[in-house]
N, C-alpha and C positions, 0 to 999 in steps of 0.2 A: 461327473453327474452333479446336478444342482437340485436340491430339495427346497421347496417353499412351504412354509407353515402359515396358514391364514389366521387372522384374528376374527373370530365369528361372534363376538359379543353382541353385535347389532341384531343377531337372530336369537338373542337370549340363550346363547350357548356358552356355558361356563367351562367346558372342557377344551383342551388344546391338543393338537395332533402329536406333539412330541414333548417330552420332559427335557430339562437341561441335561440329564443323564443320557437320554437318547441321542441328543445332539452331540454330546461328548464322544459317544461310541461311533457315530457316523463320521464326524470330522476326523477322528482317529483313523478311520479307514479311507481317508482321502476324499470324502464326499463333502461338497460345499452345501451349507445350509443357510437359508435366509428365513428370518422370523419377523412377521409383521408386528410392529410395536404394540405392546399391550396384549398380545395373543395369550400369554400365560397368566395374566394378572388375576383372573377369576379363579384359577386353580392354585394360586399362591406362588407363581413363578414370575420374577421380575425380568425386565429387559437385560439388566446387568448380569443376572445368572446365565441367561442364554449367551450373551456376548462373551462371558468368561470361559465358556466351553467351545468357542470358535464360531458362533453364529454371527451373521451380519444382521443388524436390525434395520428394517426398512419401514417406510411410513404408510404405504398404501397397498391395498389388495392388488391393484393394477400392476404395481411394481413386482409383487410376488409372482404374478402370472407371466410377466415379461421375462423374469430371470430364470424361472424354474423349468426343469425337465419333468419333474414330478411335483404336483401340488397336493399337499395333505389337507384334507378338510374333515370335519366331524359331521355336522348336519348337512343335508343336501344343499347344493349350491343355489344361491338366489339367482333370479333372472339377470341381475346386473353382473354378478360374478361370472355367469355363463358367457356374457358378452366379452369378458376379459380374456377368455381362454384362447391361447395361441395355437397355431397349426401343429399337429403331431405331438401334442403334449399328453402326459398321463395324469389322471386324477385318481386319487386313492382316498376312500373314506366311506361313510354310510351314505349311499346315493339313493336307494329305494326308487329306482327308475320306474317301477310299475305305477307309482302315483306321482310321477313328475309332470310338470307343465310341458305340453307337447312342443310349444314354441322353443322353450329352452333346450329340450331334447334334440330338436332339429338343428339348433345352433351347434351343439356338441358334435353331431354327426357331420355337419358341414366343415367343422374345424379338424376333422379326422382324429378326434380325441380317442384315447384308450382309457376306459373307465373300469376300475377295479372296485367292486363293492365289498366292503368288509362283511356285510350281512350274508353274502352267499359263498364266501370261501368255505370249502367243506372238505374234510379229510375223507380218506377211503372208508373209514368206519362210520361215516355219517355225521361225525361231530362237526359243529360249526364253531370254530375256536373263538372268534370275536363275539358271537352271540352268546355262546355258552358262558364265557367269562363275565360279560356284562349282565347276563341273566341272574347270576349269583347275587349281583348287586341289586338288581331290580326286585328279586324275590324278597330280599331282606327289607327293601324299601316299602313293599306292599304292607308289611306288618306295621311299620311306623305310620304310614299314610292312613291305614285303617284305624289305628289307635287314635289318631288326631281327629279324623273327620266323623267318627262315630260319636264324638263328644257332643253333649247337648248344646254347648256354646257355638258349635260349628253347624248346628241344624241337624245333627245326626240323631240316631235312636237313643243315645245316652247309655250305651252298653260297653263293657270291657270285652276285648277280643278273647281273653282266656277265661273269663268268668272267675268266680270265687266260691268258697264253700257255701252250699245251699242255693247257688245261682248258676244256671248253666252258661256255658261259653257262647260266643257268637257263632253263627253258622256261616261258613265261608264256602262258596261254590266257585270252583275253578273250571273254566271252560277251556279244554285243551289237555294234551297228555304228553307233550314234548318237553323241550329244554326250558322254555319259559314257565310252563306249568309246574315242572319239577321243582324249580327254585321257589316259586310262590307257595307250593304245597309244603315244602320242607320248613319254611319260615312260619307258616300259619300253624302247622301241627306242633312245631316246637314251642309255640306260645300257648298252646292248649285249645285252639279253636276247633270246633266240630267241622271237619273239612270233607268236602265231596268233590271229586274230579270227574268231569265228563269228557270223553274223547271218542274218536272213531277208530283208533288204532288199538286193537286188542293187545298186541304185544307191548305197546307203550303203557297201557293201563295196567297190565300185569306187572311190568317192571316197576311202575310207580307204587303199586300196592306192596310189592315185596320190599322195596326200599323203606317204606314206612312201617314195616313190621305189623301189618294188619290194622294200623290206626287210621287208615284212609278208606273211605267208601268210594267205590268206582262205579260208574254207569256209562252206558253207551250214549253218545251225544245225538240222540234223535229228538224230534220235536216234542214228543210226549214227555220224555224225561226232562228236557230243558224247561218245558212249561211248568212241570211239577216242582223242580228244584229252585227256579227263580222265585217262586212264591214264598219259599222258606228262607231265602238267602238274606242275611244281614250284610254280607260282603259278596259281591259278584265280580270275579276277575276274568277278563277276557285274555286268554293266553294262547291264541291260535297263531301259529307261525308257519307260513309257506314261503321258504326262502326265495326272494327275488320276484314274488308275485303279490298281487293285491290280496289282502286278507278276506276270506269268505265271511259273510255275516251269519253268525250262528244264533244270536239272540235278537229277537224282534222287539219292536216298540211295545207291542201288547204284552210281551213277557216282562219288560221293564215296568210297565204300568201296573202289573200285578204285584210288584214288590211292595213291601211295607214302607210307609213314609219315613224318610230319614235313613234309609238303607244307603249303601255305598256301591258304586260301580267304579272299577279301575280297569281301563282298557289298555293292556300292555301291547296290543297289536295296532295301536293308533298310528305308529310310524308307517304302517303299510295300509292305512285306510280305516282300520278298526274292524272288529268282529262283532260289535254290538250296534244295532241300528240307530240308537239315540246318541252315539258317540260323535264328537267333533273335536278337533285339536284345540288344546289350551296351552298355556305357557306356565313356566315356573313362577312368574310374577302374578299370574291370575289363573291358578290351576284348576278351579272347579266351577261348575254351574249346576243348576237344579233343573231336571227334566222329569216330568211325570212324578214329581214329589221325591225323586231319588237324586242324591248327590253324585255327580260324575267327575272323576279325576282322569283326564285324558291328555297327559303331557307327553308329546312324542319323545323328547330327549330326557326321559325320566332320570337316568343315571347322571345327568348333568348337575343334579342337586348335590351330589357328592363328587364334585369335579376333580378333586385331587386324586382320590382313589381310582376313579374311572380313567383319568388321564394316564396314570401309571400303567394300568392294564393295557390300554391301547398302544402306548409307546413301546411297552415290552413286546407286544405282538407284531408291530409293524417294522421295528428296526431290523430284524433278521431278513424280512422281505426286501427292504431297501438295500441292505448289504448284498443280498443275492442278485439284485438287479445290477448293482455296481460290478460285482465279480463276474457274473456270467452273461450279462445282457438280458433284457426282458424276454426276447424271443426264445433264447435257449432255456431260461429259467421256466418259462411257461411250458416248454416241451418236456422238461424233466420233473416238474412239480405239478402233478395233476390236481392236487387240492387247491393250489393257487389258480390254476387254469379255470377251475370251476367258479372262481370269483370274478371272472371277466364278463361284463355286460356287453361292452363294445370294444373292438380292437381296430385301431386306426380307421375309425369311421364306419366299420362294418359291424352290424348287430349279430351277436353270437348267442343270444338268448331268445327262444321262440316267442315268449309272451311279450317281450319288448318289441320284437319285429312286428308282431300283430298290432301293437299299439300305434306304431308309426307307419304301418302299411308298407313295410319293406320285407324282402326275402331274408330269411335267417341264413347265416353262413356258419359252417363248421369251423371252429377255432383252429383245429389241427391243419385244415387246408390253407389257412392264412399265415401259418408260422413257417 
């Protein structure tokens, strides 16, 4: 088996699919690995480090696709990269097909690609291992982002997240009650912010409240409560996650317009289209814009800002999967590992997720019937 690792820096993506340590493990198991030149440079890994662990260094993305049985990417493939995909290849990474360009998606179907989405791999207990791990990173980053953009020099309200003696802390409103919300809530409460979480799943809200030992206020995410809470929010975090689907819009433009000038919106759901009506994707090079007098931070690949930490997490998670494909073969592995099977969007050109089938106007197939 041959694994290819793309250099995605052109998409302002600082992470890379494998660390040199991951390459060492895979080559030690008899797997060939090609790494596009410069792929790890933004995460602090040189071509020489990869080569010393047995990787071939190649110059172009097209060569990666030509050589590889499995191509590892982080951010969704660009239209150009989709055209490089060869027949019957596997693509593994964050694909977010629900917000994909339809032309690119049709190319992948025509090429009989198999697409594994890190974002929808799900264990029997409901845990999303890739999302859960990176959410811990994103949650901590929300705190740093809030501290930076609430500063006066950034156009913010000029307040501290945690407050000080005789001055109350910032009010942080988190929309969502799942894994993304949990990490953001933990970081904000740890910093002393007055934190409110709104969600529609009562069990999740109860679990959040118990985890925070009563320091968190929880509300049902209906229009009435969202309207009231956005008015008092210094920080509004969209943390609604529906694996493999487009994020529902919870917060309307009118709600954002009611926020105080210089408040901050962070939309963690922007990878899947965003859950706040005024959100639109930004980049790490130009991460914010002002809409309705409110600062918006809407970077899809938010954990790319701490690329080395994030790369290590992703490499640690994907190497056992790749080893399993080498050992058992993809078909047998998917039969035996239900959590991995849940991560398949498309198998050999057949759509196995209903929402994606609806998007391209094709019938959905049962993965089990194709194995």
